C-alpha positions in Angstrom: -13.7 -9.2 -5.9 -13.8 -8.7 -2.2 -11.6 -10.9 0.1 -12.9 -12.5 3.2 -11.3 -9.9 5.5 -12.9 -7.1 3.4 -16.3 -8.9 3.9 -15.7 -9.1 7.7 -14.6 -5.4 7.8 -17.6 -4.3 5.8 -20.0 -6.2 8.0 -18.5 -4.8 11.2 -18.8 -1.3 9.8 -22.5 -1.9 9.0 -23.1 -3.5 12.4 -21.6 -0.4 14.1 -23.7 1.9 12.0 -26.9 -0.1 12.8 -26.0 -0.1 16.5 -25.6 3.7 16.4 -29.0 4.0 14.7 -30.6 1.7 17.3 -29.2 3.9 20.1 -30.6 7.1 18.6 -34.0 5.5 17.8 -33.6 5.9 14.1 -33.5 2.2 13.1 -35.9 0.6 10.6 -36.7 -3.0 9.6 -34.4 -2.8 6.6 -31.4 -2.2 8.9 -32.3 -5.2 11.0 -32.8 -7.2 7.9 -29.3 -6.1 6.7 -27.7 -7.4 10.0 -29.5 -10.7 9.8 -28.7 -11.2 6.1 -25.0 -10.4 6.7 -24.8 -12.7 9.7 -26.5 -15.6 8.1 -24.5 -15.2 4.9 -21.3 -15.2 6.9 -22.5 -18.4 8.7 -23.1 -20.0 5.3 -19.7 -19.1 4.0 -18.0 -20.5 7.1 -20.0 -23.7 6.6 -18.8 -24.0 3.0 -15.2 -23.5 4.0 -15.5 -26.1 6.8 -17.1 -28.5 4.4 -14.2 -28.1 1.9 -11.7 -28.7 4.7 -13.6 -31.9 5.8 -13.8 -33.0 2.2 -10.0 -32.4 1.6 -9.1 -34.3 4.8 -11.4 -37.2 3.8 -9.9 -37.4 0.3 -6.4 -37.3 1.7 -7.2 -40.2 4.1 -8.9 -42.3 1.5 -12.6 -41.5 1.6 -15.1 -42.9 3.9 -17.8 -41.1 5.8 -15.8 -37.9 5.9 -16.4 -37.4 2.2 -20.2 -37.4 2.8 -19.8 -35.1 5.7 -17.7 -32.7 3.7 -20.1 -32.6 0.8 -23.0 -32.2 3.2 -21.3 -29.2 4.8 -20.7 -27.6 1.4 -24.4 -28.2 0.4 -25.6 -26.9 3.7 -23.6 -23.8 3.4 -25.0 -23.1 -0.1 -28.5 -23.6 1.2 -27.9 -21.2 4.1 -26.5 -18.6 1.7 -29.5 -19.0 -0.6 -31.9 -18.6 2.3 -30.0 -15.4 3.3 -30.4 -14.1 -0.3 -34.1 -14.9 -0.4 -34.6 -13.2 3.0 -32.7 -10.2 1.8 -35.1 -9.7 -1.1 -38.2 -9.7 1.1 -40.0 -6.3 1.4 -41.0 -5.3 5.0 -42.8 -2.0 4.1 -46.2 -1.6 5.6 -48.8 0.8 4.4 -52.2 0.6 6.2 
């Protein structure tokens, strides 16, 4: 299982490779799709972590509206990750 730092490092390496391909004129839509999926997936992961932190703080303080906000952040992050996965499965090939 990859750790969070491994995920960030892998994404940065991919972003560097895509940037080099863009500068040389050899980029395709799959490369752009890869950058978007990685970035949106990372955003969803950060949202889940932030939701867990909010939920833990709300539980520690005795509940209240912070619990709903924490659960909402976790659910929103899961929806964002699911959207990134669905977008990653789209096929952008075009044959006239």
